[in-house]
C-alpha positions as CSV (number, residue, x, y, z in Angstrom):
1,M,-9.8,-23.7,4.7
2,L,-8.7,-23.4,8.4
3,E,-5.4,-22.0,7.2
4,Q,-7.3,-19.3,5.0
5,A,-9.5,-18.4,8.0
6,Y,-6.4,-18.1,10.2
7,T,-4.6,-15.9,7.5
8,S,-7.7,-13.7,7.3
9,E,-7.9,-13.3,11.1
10,S,-4.3,-12.7,11.2
11,D,-4.6,-9.9,8.4
12,D,-7.5,-8.3,10.4
13,D,-5.4,-8.1,13.4
14,H,-2.7,-6.5,11.3
15,V,-5.0,-4.0,10.0
16,A,-6.5,-3.2,13.3
17,A,-3.0,-2.6,14.5
18,Q,-2.1,-0.3,11.7
19,M,-5.3,1.7,12.4
20,T,-5.1,1.8,16.1
21,Q,-1.6,3.0,16.5
22,P,-2.0,6.3,14.5
23,L,-5.5,6.9,15.9
24,T,-4.1,6.5,19.5
25,A,-1.3,8.8,18.8
26,I,-3.6,11.4,17.3
27,L,-5.7,11.4,20.5
28,M,-2.5,11.5,22.6
29,N,-1.0,14.4,20.8
30,A,-4.5,16.3,20.7
31,E,-4.6,16.0,24.5
32,A,-1.1,17.2,24.9
33,A,-1.7,20.2,22.7
34,L,-4.8,21.2,25.0
35,R,-2.6,21.1,27.9
36,W,0.1,23.0,26.4
37,L,-2.4,25.8,25.4
38,S,-4.1,26.0,28.8
39,G,-3.0,26.7,32.2
40,H,-0.4,29.3,33.5
41,H,2.5,27.9,31.7
42,A,1.1,27.8,28.0
43,D,3.7,26.7,25.5
44,P,2.4,27.5,21.9
45,D,5.6,26.0,20.5
46,E,5.1,22.6,22.1
47,A,1.4,22.7,21.0
48,R,2.4,23.4,17.4
49,R,4.6,20.3,17.5
50,A,1.9,18.1,18.8
51,I,-0.4,19.3,16.1
52,E,2.2,18.8,13.5
53,R,2.5,15.2,14.9
54,I,-1.4,14.9,14.7
55,I,-1.3,15.8,11.0
56,A,1.5,13.3,10.3
57,D,-0.3,10.5,12.2
58,G,-3.6,11.4,10.4
59,R,-1.7,11.0,7.1
60,H,-0.4,7.7,8.3
61,A,-3.9,6.4,9.2
62,A,-5.2,7.6,5.8
63,H,-2.5,5.6,4.0
64,A,-3.3,2.5,6.0
65,V,-6.9,2.9,5.0
66,R,-6.0,3.2,1.2
67,K,-3.8,0.2,1.6
68,V,-6.8,-1.9,3.2
69,R,-9.2,-0.5,0.6
70,Y,-7.2,-1.3,-2.3
71,A,-6.3,-4.8,-1.0
72,A,-9.9,-5.7,-0.8
73,P,-11.3,-7.1,-4.2
74,E,-14.5,-5.0,-4.3
75,F,-12.3,-1.9,-4.1
76,A,-9.4,-2.9,-6.4
77,P,-8.5,-0.3,-9.0
78,G,-10.2,-1.0,-12.3
79,K,-13.1,-3.0,-10.7
80,A,-15.6,-0.1,-11.5
81,E,-14.7,-0.3,-15.0
82,T,-15.2,-4.1,-15.1
83,K,-18.7,-3.7,-13.8
84,K,-19.5,-1.2,-16.4
85,A,-18.1,-3.1,-19.3
86,G,-19.8,-6.4,-18.1
């Protein structure tokens, strides 16, 4: 039982890392885009690249959420059909 608890905690840490990394990158790139759009030396090309990275990081975070969601038994594909049939 202790091993199962440890594995679950380890899995939780892994999920947290998978979510934290892209979300942190989104925030950093958004802040950079704002800096590149403001001030005397605005650089729209750099801002566009930062926004493209935000989109990619958002997709990465969404993928991580889907992986977690489908790994959870209550969200497994086909679960809704099982409840309806039962």
